[in-house]
N, C-alpha and C positions, 0 to 999 in steps of 0.2 A: 079467493084471490081473483081480482079482475084480470082479464086478459087483454093485452094491447091489440087493437084491431086497426090496421092501417085504413085511412079514409082519403085516398088520393082525390084530388079535384082542383079545379081552377081557383086561384085566389080571388077574393072579392074585387070587383072592378075598381073600387076606390084605391085599393092597394096597388093594382096594376098601373092605374093612371099616375099615382104618386111616384112610383118607381120610374116611369117613363119621363115624367116632368123633370125629376131629379137628373136623369141621364141627359136629357136635352140641355139643361142648364150647365151641366158639367162639360159637355162637348162644346158648348158655346164659349165657356170660360177658357177652354184650351186653345181656341182659335184666337190667339192674341192679336193678330193683325186685324181681324174683323172687329174686335172690341175697340182697338185703337182708332180704326177708321170710323166706327159708329159714334165714338165720343169726340175724336180729334177734330173732324171736319165741322160738326155743329159748334164746337167751342170756338174754333177759328172764325166762323161766320158770326157767332154771337158777339165776340169781342171786337172783331174788325168792323162790322157794320153797326154794332150797337154803340161803340165808343168813338168812332172816327167817321168823318163825312166822306166815306168812300162811294156813296150812292145817295141820290136824292130820295127823300121819303116824304110822304104827304102829311107829316106831323113834326113838331119840335121834340116830342118825346121819343127819341130814337130807341132806347131800350124797351120802352113800353110797346113799340111797334115790332121790333126785331125779335125779341125773346119769344113771343107766341108763335111767330112764323118758324123760328128755329125748332121749337118744340114739336110743331106739326111735321116739319121735315124729318126730324129724328124718328118720329113714330113711323113714317112711311119707309124710311131707309131700313129700319130694323124689321118691321112686320111684313113688308112687301119684298124689297130688293134682296136683303140678306136671307130671308126665309125661302124665297123662290130659288135662288142660286144654290143654297145649301141642300135643300130637299131634292133638287134636280140631280145633283151629284150623288146624293145618298141612294137615289133610285138607280143611277147608272152603276154604282159600285156594288149593288146587290144588298145594301143595308136594309132597305125597305122589304125586299124579298124575304130576308131572314126574319124580320119582325112579323111578316105575314104568317109565318109558321108558328108564332108564339100566341099566347092567349089574348094578346092585344088586338082588339077589333079595329076596323078601319075608322069608324067614328072616334074610337078611343085615341088613335094616333093623332087625328086632326085636333081633338080637344087638347091633348097633351102638348102638341107643338104650339097651338095658340096660347095656352096657359103659360108656357115657358117664355114665349115672346112677350106676353103681357108683364111677366115678372121682370124681364130684362128692361122693358120700357119704363117700368116704375123706377128702377135704379137710375137709368139714363136721365129721365125727366127730373128726378130729385137733384142729381148732380148739376145739371144745366140750370135749374131754377136757383139752386144755392149760389152758383157762380154769378148768375144774373143779379141776384139779390145783393151779393157782395160788392158788385160794381155799380149799384145804384138803382136796379129795377125794383119798382114797388107796385106789385099787382093788387087788384081789388080782392081782398081776402074773402069777402062775402059771396063771391061768384065762383068759388072753387068747385062746387058740386056740379054745375053744368059743364065746366071745363073738363072735369073727370069723366062725365057721361059721354061727351062727344069724342073724347080720346079713346075710351073703351070701344065705342062703336066703330071709329075709324080703324083702330088696330085689328078688330075682328074682321072687318071687311078686307083690309089689306092682306091679312093672313090667309083668308079664304081664297082670294084671287091668286096669291103666291102659290098655294098648294095645288090649285087647279092647273096653273101653268106648268108646275113642276111634274105633274102626273100625266100630262097629255103631250108635252113637248120633249125633245131631246135636251140633255143638259146644256149643250152649247147654244141651242136655240132659246132655251129658257133664260140663259145668261144674257143673250142679246136682247130678247124681248123685255126682260125685267129692267135692264139698263136703259133701253130706249124709252120705256114708259116713265122711268124715274127722271130722265133728262127732260122729257116733254112736260111732265108735271112741274118740275123745278122751273122750267122756262115760263110757263103760263099759270103757275099755281099761286100767285099772289104772295110769295114769301117776302119779297122786297118792294112790292107795290100793291096798292089796294085793288080789290076785285069788285066789279059792280054786282048788284043783286041779280044773280043769274036765274033765280027760281029753282024749284026742286029738281027739274030735269037738268038744268045747267050745272047745278051743284053736284049732281050725281056723276056727270061727266068729268068734273074737276074736284075730286074729293079732297085733294091737298089744299086747294083754295078754300073749300068749304070749311075744313078743319081749322085752317089758319084764321079765317075770318071769324069763326065761332070763338076761338080762344082770345082773339083781340077784343071782340065784343064783350066777352065775360071778364077777362083779366085786365084789360086796359080801360074799358069804359064802365064796367060793372053793370052792363045791361043784360037783357035776356037774349038768348041765341034765337035767331029767326027760325020760324017753323019750317021753312023750306030747307034749311041746313039740317035740322033734326030729321026730316023726312028722307033726305038724300043719304045721310050717313046710316040711318036705320036700314034703308034699303040695301046699302052696301053690306051691312052686318048680317043681313038675311040671305040675299041673293048669292053672293060669292061663296060663303061657307056651305050653303045648300048645294050649289053646283059642284064644289070640291068633294063633298061627301058622296054625291051621286057618281062622279066620274073618276074618283081617285083610283090609281093603279099602284099595286105593290111593285111591279116590274115593267 
């Protein structure tokens, strides 16, 4: 007869990451006001600016111009602003400190938070795209792949910067800094007006403008995304997550 021998040990990393991603999504769903804000504001902008002449646009195709900008704004709002504020307060309340005592590693937490944000963005983008399509938006279907590519890069970069700010600043300072950056990007980010070709360095400084311009080029014109935008968003997706992984603090 075989004898049962306990074999304690840490679960495989894929199991740990899966559990943490599920928990991140569950906590996000419970923050009803955050979900409403993340969806409500973009919907209002989409319908208001896309269907009515509330602002002058450089094209007659209002929805074709507004919807990509709103999608880019939604990605930044969720991956950067919401992520920075939430993580900052989790650190303040000791949530991250408790996670630090678990088998979850620091890179594992960053991966889980970024993956959860990407999952949330997928749902938001699909809802906004469906609403846009219902009211008359007709994107270039053949250009979906580059649109997805630049969106993933932008979301990863935003999430990395958000986690970096949340780990080195106090929660109140994080909230102020994230809100200020959001407002500045919204003001100069080319959501309701076109942005000139800024070059890779310029696009790096204005990732919201780069993302919006890339989505318009792909979804509105069916063209290829400029190499400068690819380079800028790729740099964001590398630099800020790497900086967050190096400097992230549990408490």
